[in-house]
C-alpha positions as CSV (number, residue, x, y, z in Angstrom):
1,X,-65.7,20.3,-142.0
2,X,-68.0,18.8,-144.7
3,X,-66.6,16.2,-147.0
4,X,-67.7,14.6,-150.3
5,X,-69.8,12.0,-148.5
6,X,-71.8,14.8,-146.8
7,X,-72.5,16.5,-150.1
8,X,-73.6,13.2,-151.7
9,X,-76.0,12.5,-148.8
10,X,-77.5,16.0,-149.0
11,X,-77.8,15.9,-152.8
12,X,-79.1,12.4,-152.9
13,X,-76.5,11.3,-155.4
14,X,-73.4,9.0,-155.4
15,X,-70.0,10.0,-154.2
16,X,-68.6,9.6,-157.7
17,X,-71.3,12.0,-159.1
18,X,-70.2,14.6,-156.5
19,X,-66.6,14.1,-157.5
20,X,-67.4,14.5,-161.2
21,X,-69.3,17.7,-160.5
22,X,-66.5,19.2,-158.3
23,X,-63.9,18.4,-160.9
24,X,-65.8,19.8,-163.9
25,X,-66.3,16.4,-165.6
26,X,-68.7,16.3,-168.5
27,X,-70.2,13.1,-167.0
28,X,-72.8,15.2,-165.1
29,X,-75.3,17.7,-166.4
30,X,-74.9,21.4,-165.8
31,X,-78.1,21.3,-163.7
32,X,-76.7,18.6,-161.5
33,X,-73.3,20.3,-161.3
34,X,-74.9,23.6,-160.2
35,X,-77.0,21.9,-157.5
36,X,-74.0,20.0,-156.1
37,X,-71.8,23.1,-156.1
38,X,-74.5,25.1,-154.3
39,X,-74.7,22.4,-151.6
40,X,-70.9,22.2,-151.3
41,X,-70.8,26.0,-150.8
42,X,-73.6,25.9,-148.3
43,X,-71.9,23.2,-146.3
44,X,-68.5,24.9,-146.4
45,X,-66.8,22.2,-148.3
46,X,-63.0,22.7,-148.9
47,X,-61.2,20.4,-151.4
48,X,-58.6,18.1,-149.9
49,X,-55.4,19.4,-151.5
50,X,-53.4,16.3,-150.5
51,X,-55.9,13.9,-152.0
52,X,-56.1,16.0,-155.2
53,X,-52.3,16.0,-155.5
54,X,-52.1,12.2,-155.1
55,X,-54.7,11.9,-157.9
56,X,-53.2,14.2,-160.4
57,X,-49.6,13.7,-159.3
58,X,-48.9,17.4,-159.5
59,X,-48.8,20.2,-156.9
60,X,-48.2,23.2,-159.2
61,X,-45.6,24.3,-156.7
62,X,-41.9,24.7,-157.3
63,X,-39.3,24.9,-154.4
64,X,-36.2,27.0,-154.5
65,X,-33.6,25.8,-152.0
66,X,-31.3,28.6,-150.7
67,X,-28.4,28.7,-148.3
68,X,-29.7,32.0,-146.9
69,X,-32.4,34.6,-147.4
70,X,-30.6,37.7,-146.2
71,X,-28.9,40.5,-148.1
72,X,-29.6,42.2,-151.4
73,X,-28.8,39.4,-153.7
74,X,-31.9,37.1,-153.4
75,X,-34.8,39.6,-154.1
76,X,-34.4,40.0,-157.9
77,X,-33.4,36.3,-158.3
78,X,-36.6,35.2,-156.6
79,X,-38.8,37.7,-158.4
80,X,-37.5,36.3,-161.7
81,X,-38.4,32.8,-160.7
82,X,-41.8,33.7,-159.3
83,X,-42.9,35.7,-162.4
84,X,-41.8,33.0,-164.8
85,X,-43.7,30.3,-162.8
86,X,-46.8,32.4,-162.2
87,X,-47.2,32.8,-166.0
88,X,-47.6,29.1,-166.2
89,X,-49.9,28.7,-163.2
90,X,-47.2,27.6,-160.7
91,X,-46.4,28.9,-157.3
92,X,-42.9,29.3,-155.7
93,X,-41.9,28.5,-152.2
94,X,-38.4,29.3,-150.8
95,X,-36.8,26.7,-148.6
96,X,-33.6,26.5,-146.4
97,X,-32.0,23.9,-144.2
98,X,-31.5,20.1,-144.5
99,X,-35.0,19.3,-143.2
100,X,-36.6,21.1,-146.1
101,X,-35.2,18.5,-148.5
102,X,-38.1,16.3,-147.5
103,X,-40.4,18.6,-149.6
104,X,-38.7,17.3,-152.7
105,X,-38.4,13.7,-151.6
106,X,-42.0,13.5,-150.5
107,X,-43.2,15.2,-153.6
108,X,-44.8,18.2,-151.8
109,X,-43.3,20.2,-154.7
110,X,-43.1,19.2,-158.4
111,X,-39.4,20.1,-158.8
112,X,-36.5,22.0,-157.2
113,X,-34.1,24.8,-158.0
114,X,-31.0,24.4,-156.0
115,X,-28.7,27.2,-154.7
116,X,-27.7,25.6,-151.5
117,X,-24.5,23.8,-150.4
118,X,-26.5,21.7,-147.9
119,X,-27.4,19.4,-150.8
120,X,-24.6,17.0,-151.7
121,X,-24.0,16.0,-155.3
122,X,-24.8,12.4,-154.3
123,X,-28.1,13.4,-152.8
124,X,-29.2,15.3,-155.9
125,X,-28.1,12.5,-158.2
126,X,-30.1,10.1,-156.1
127,X,-33.2,12.2,-156.5
128,X,-32.6,12.5,-160.2
129,X,-32.4,8.7,-160.4
130,X,-35.9,8.6,-159.0
131,X,-37.1,10.9,-161.7
132,X,-37.2,14.1,-159.7
133,X,-36.7,17.2,-161.9
134,X,-34.0,19.6,-160.7
135,X,-32.2,22.8,-161.9
136,X,-28.9,23.6,-160.2
137,X,-27.4,27.1,-160.0
138,X,-24.4,26.2,-157.9
139,X,-22.7,23.1,-159.4
140,X,-22.1,21.0,-162.5
141,X,-23.9,17.6,-162.6
142,X,-24.5,15.3,-165.5
143,X,-27.9,13.6,-165.4
144,X,-30.9,13.7,-167.8
145,X,-33.1,15.0,-164.9
146,X,-30.7,17.7,-163.8
147,X,-29.9,20.8,-165.7
148,X,-27.6,23.7,-164.8
149,X,-28.1,27.5,-165.2
150,X,-24.7,28.8,-164.1
151,X,-23.0,32.2,-164.0
152,X,-19.9,32.6,-166.1
153,X,-17.9,33.1,-162.9
154,X,-14.5,32.5,-164.4
155,X,-15.0,35.2,-167.1
156,X,-16.3,37.6,-164.5
157,X,-13.3,37.2,-162.3
158,X,-10.9,37.7,-165.2
159,X,-12.7,40.9,-166.1
160,X,-12.3,42.1,-162.5
161,X,-8.6,41.3,-162.4
162,X,-7.9,42.8,-165.8
163,X,-9.5,46.1,-164.6
164,X,-7.6,46.1,-161.3
165,X,-4.2,45.4,-162.8
166,X,-4.5,48.5,-165.0
167,X,-3.3,50.4,-161.9
168,X,0.2,48.6,-161.8
169,X,-0.3,47.4,-158.3
170,X,2.0,44.9,-156.7
171,X,-0.6,43.1,-154.5
172,X,-4.0,41.9,-155.3
173,X,-6.3,40.6,-152.5
174,X,-9.0,38.2,-153.3
175,X,-11.8,38.2,-150.7
176,X,-13.5,34.8,-151.2
177,X,-16.8,33.3,-150.5
178,X,-17.5,30.5,-148.0
179,X,-15.5,27.3,-148.1
180,X,-17.2,24.9,-150.5
181,X,-19.0,27.5,-152.6
182,X,-19.0,26.7,-156.3
183,X,-19.2,30.3,-157.3
184,X,-16.2,31.2,-155.1
185,X,-14.2,28.3,-156.4
186,X,-14.8,29.3,-160.0
187,X,-14.1,33.0,-159.4
188,X,-10.7,32.0,-157.8
189,X,-9.9,29.9,-160.9
190,X,-10.6,33.0,-163.0
191,X,-8.3,35.2,-160.8
192,X,-5.5,32.7,-161.1
193,X,-5.9,32.4,-164.9
194,X,-5.8,36.1,-165.5
195,X,-2.9,36.7,-163.1
196,X,-0.8,34.4,-165.2
197,X,-0.3,37.4,-167.5
198,X,0.9,39.5,-164.5
199,X,3.6,37.4,-162.8
200,X,4.8,40.4,-160.7
201,X,1.5,40.8,-158.9
202,X,1.3,38.9,-155.6
203,X,-2.1,37.2,-155.0
204,X,-3.3,37.1,-151.4
205,X,-6.4,35.2,-150.5
206,X,-8.6,36.4,-147.6
207,X,-11.4,34.1,-146.5
208,X,-14.9,35.6,-146.5
209,X,-18.5,34.4,-146.5
210,X,-20.4,36.7,-148.9
211,X,-21.7,38.8,-145.9
212,X,-20.8,42.5,-145.2
213,X,-19.3,41.7,-141.8
214,X,-16.7,39.4,-143.4
215,X,-15.8,42.2,-145.9
216,X,-15.2,44.5,-143.0
217,X,-13.1,41.9,-141.2
218,X,-11.1,41.3,-144.4
219,X,-10.4,45.0,-144.7
220,X,-9.2,45.0,-141.1
221,X,-6.7,42.3,-142.0
222,X,-5.6,43.9,-145.3
223,X,-5.0,47.4,-144.0
224,X,-3.1,46.3,-141.0
225,X,-0.2,45.7,-143.4
226,X,-0.9,48.5,-145.8
227,X,2.2,50.2,-147.3
228,X,1.3,51.1,-150.9
229,X,-1.7,51.2,-153.3
230,X,-3.4,47.8,-153.5
231,X,-6.2,46.1,-155.4
232,X,-9.0,44.1,-153.9
233,X,-11.4,41.9,-155.7
234,X,-14.4,41.0,-153.5
235,X,-16.2,37.9,-154.7
236,X,-19.5,39.6,-154.1
237,X,-20.7,43.2,-153.6
238,X,-21.9,42.8,-150.0
239,X,-18.3,42.1,-148.9
240,X,-17.1,45.1,-150.9
241,X,-19.7,47.2,-149.1
242,X,-18.2,45.9,-145.8
243,X,-14.8,47.3,-147.0
244,X,-16.4,50.7,-147.7
245,X,-17.9,50.6,-144.2
246,X,-14.5,49.9,-142.6
247,X,-12.8,52.7,-144.6
248,X,-15.4,55.3,-144.0
249,X,-13.5,56.9,-141.1
250,X,-10.0,56.0,-142.3
251,X,-7.4,58.0,-144.2
252,X,-7.4,55.7,-147.2
253,X,-9.3,56.7,-150.3
254,X,-11.1,54.2,-152.5
255,X,-10.1,54.7,-156.1
256,X,-6.7,56.2,-155.2
257,X,-5.1,54.2,-152.3
258,X,-7.1,51.1,-152.9
259,X,-8.8,49.9,-156.1
260,X,-11.9,47.7,-155.5
261,X,-14.2,45.5,-157.7
262,X,-17.1,43.5,-156.5
263,X,-19.4,40.9,-158.1
264,X,-23.2,40.9,-158.6
265,X,-24.0,44.6,-159.3
266,X,-26.7,44.7,-156.5
267,X,-28.8,47.8,-156.4
268,X,-26.9,49.3,-153.5
269,X,-23.6,49.2,-155.5
270,X,-24.6,52.2,-157.5
271,X,-25.1,54.4,-154.4
272,X,-21.7,53.8,-153.0
273,X,-19.3,56.8,-153.1
274,X,-17.3,56.4,-155.3
275,X,-19.6,54.1,-157.3
276,X,-18.5,50.5,-156.8
277,X,-17.1,48.8,-159.9
278,X,-18.6,45.3,-160.1
279,X,-19.2,42.3,-162.3
280,X,-22.7,42.6,-163.7
281,X,-25.5,40.3,-164.9
282,X,-29.3,40.1,-164.4
283,X,-30.1,38.1,-161.3
284,X,-33.8,38.5,-162.3
285,X,-33.0,36.9,-165.7
286,X,-31.0,34.2,-164.0
287,X,-34.0,33.3,-161.9
288,X,-36.3,33.4,-164.8
289,X,-34.1,31.1,-166.9
290,X,-33.9,28.6,-164.1
291,X,-37.7,28.5,-163.7
292,X,-38.4,28.2,-167.4
293,X,-35.9,25.3,-167.7
294,X,-37.4,23.5,-164.8
295,X,-40.8,23.8,-166.3
296,X,-39.4,22.3,-169.6
297,X,-38.0,19.4,-167.6
298,X,-41.3,18.8,-166.0
299,X,-43.0,18.8,-169.5
300,X,-40.3,16.3,-170.7
301,X,-39.0,18.8,-173.2
302,X,-35.4,19.0,-174.4
303,X,-33.4,21.2,-172.1
304,X,-29.7,22.2,-172.4
305,X,-27.4,23.5,-169.7
306,X,-27.2,27.3,-169.9
307,X,-24.7,30.0,-168.8
308,X,-25.5,33.5,-167.7
309,X,-23.1,35.9,-169.4
310,X,-21.4,38.7,-167.3
311,X,-20.0,42.1,-168.0
312,X,-18.1,44.7,-165.9
313,X,-19.7,47.9,-164.7
314,X,-16.9,50.4,-164.0
315,X,-17.2,53.0,-161.3
316,X,-14.9,55.2,-159.3
317,X,-13.7,52.5,-157.0
318,X,-11.4,51.1,-159.7
């Protein structure tokens, strides 16, 4: 592969002149630039991206770190990020797993958007101390180089419980997210707060992991002891869909024997029969907000923590 030295030798000019020409510097004439670019093209010269990044100290790449890629949740979120970044000439790469953290540490990317429990708070604060720019979607941290764009999980959970308790049930099951999940923790806080107004409703927690299979397993546990109409608040829609799947060949009727609310309003929720009631927000807008705020951090602009507001979409399940 041809390098700058090869082009300089072919053109009969210095290496610095070739560098000026390739980088659009006004220090060379248009005639010289055109001749050098033609030689570079003929020799098959490809710019060294790593060397260029070291020089300008910028990759124009943002990394989003996720716990998982599966399911219906991530698509709109990633599209919102990608569109916001592309408008400003940045690219987005999605990362997962502890080894991917090196991309941030080694400055392969300009900044990170975090939705991944694999990062500890201490690790992120350490990066921030070293001037790395970070936007978090899954925790609350105080640092000038870290800003949060968080869902209003507590308010969403309270809306869900308020809707479910309209049916005068005696039991409310909360199917949670994975242990350690910030969103799950905040949603449970909201459940407990709202249930303070309903002291006669028994709260029963069922461990889930935000995946459909755990919703199906939760339903298996719940309906093993079914004796009267109950309410179920699934901390995301995918687990709620798992409950639909479990009940599809059972005698219980959603919206009559069991009242169900999910969270996220993923596209599939509107096609469930009866329509799934769910806590709604724009995951596309969430992703876009996160990307815009990270770009502001990189530009050393003032950035405030933000919260994504939620509403409830009521369907036949509740």
